[in-house]
N, C-alpha and C positions, 0 to 999 in steps of 0.2 A: 402262671395262670392257676395252672393244672394242683399245684403243692398245694396252694394256697385253699383250692378249695379244698383238698386235700385234708388238712390240719384242721379245718373250718367243722367237717360232718366228725373227725378223730373228737373235736374237744369235742360236740354237741353228745357224740356217743359218749364220752364219759362221763358229760353230766350227766346223761340219761343214767349211766347204772350206777351210778353215787344213789340217785332219788334223792327227794327233797332233803330240803337244809332242815334240820330238827329244830323246834323249835328252843325258845331261851329259855329257859329253867326259871323256875317259879322262883317268884324271893319270897320271903315268910311277913307276914304285916302283924303287929298285935296294935289289937283293939283295947282300954284299959276302959272298962265301968265300972255300975258300980255293982253288977254281976260276976266280975270276976274279968281276967284276962282271957280274951278269945282269938285264935289266933287263924291268918287268911293264907291259904298258899298266891301267890298270883302273880300276872304277866305286869308285866313295867309298859308301860305303850308312850314312848315319850318327843314321839316326831307325826307331825304335822295328816301325814299318810293313816298311818297305824291307827295316830286318834279319828279319823271320820269315815276307819271301818272297826272298831271296838268290837264288839259282841256281834254286828249281824249275823245273820244266817246262818248262827249255832241253834240247836237245839235244847245244847242238853249245859246245865251248865252246876255242876254239885257243892253242895253245902261247902263249906270251907273251903273254898277255892272265889276268885274271883278273876277281874281286873284294875291297874289302877292305872289310870291318867295320870301324868305327870307335862305341867306346863311352865316350869324350872320360874316361873314368879308368881306372886299373888294375879290375881286375873277375875273379872267378873267372865265367868263362863253360862252354856248354854247346852244343853243337850237335847236329843230330840230320841223317839224310839225306832224310827226309817227301817226296817225290813228286821227286826229287835225280835225272835216269834218269841223272847221267852222274858215276862215282868221281871225287874228289876228293882229291888234298891240303889239308889244315891248317893251315896254320902259326901257331901261335900268337904273339903277338907282345910284348913290354914293352912300356912307357913310354919307356924309354929307346932301342927298337929294338932290340934284341936279342930274336933268336928262343928261346926260356923252352920248348917241345916239338914236336914236328908226329907228326902221326898222317898215315902214307901212303899209297892207295886206298880212301878208306870205302866203305861199300857203296849201289850204291844203289837205293833208295828205304826203306834201313832207320831203324828210328823208335829204333833202340837209342840213346842219348846220348852225344855225347862231348866229354870233359873235358878246360879246357886245361888243366888239372893244376897251373894255378899264377896268378897274379892277371895280368892282360893286361889291355893298351889295345887291340889291332886281333888281329885274325887275318885271315893272308892267303888265298880259296882260288883255287885252281888247280888245270886237268888231273893227273889223276891218274900218279903217274909221275916228276913235274918232280923231285920236291926229289932223286933218285936220280937221275936223269941226269943233272941239275946238279950235282952234291952241295956240295944246303946242307944245312944239317948247322944243332940249333941252338946258339946259340951265337956262331951266324955273323950278321953287323948288318945292318940296313933301313933305306934312305935312303927318304925319306915326309914331307913337312909334318903332320904328325901325331906321328911321333915325332921332334921336332925339327928334320931335316936337308931341305934342297934343299925 
């Protein structure tokens, strides 16, 4: 029993010494709009636990970065802004990479549901105001491997 306890403490010590696991490398996503091609460095979220957390508790989201939620198939989805401190643009994307809907400048900390309004494969969250600033619109194309491009 003593050996098992020692082994458990040794393993715990190694994990603490190693520090936290690094975040996944950002992936590149591009949106082709009438104003040009706009690249974003995105964190890809593919599981339910990470989707539930999303960008909660973050105080900053730099321009040109975002979070891409992959639902693995087209479906109606809804988001909310509970525990999210920064306004976001939510870009709802069909499986073929076309933008189906955009909700701009969502209200921080709100529990109001934000629906996709159509079945979508993914949702891109970027800092509020990005869509308007870059001229991103419904019907624009998104290139990323989950949409069959790049």
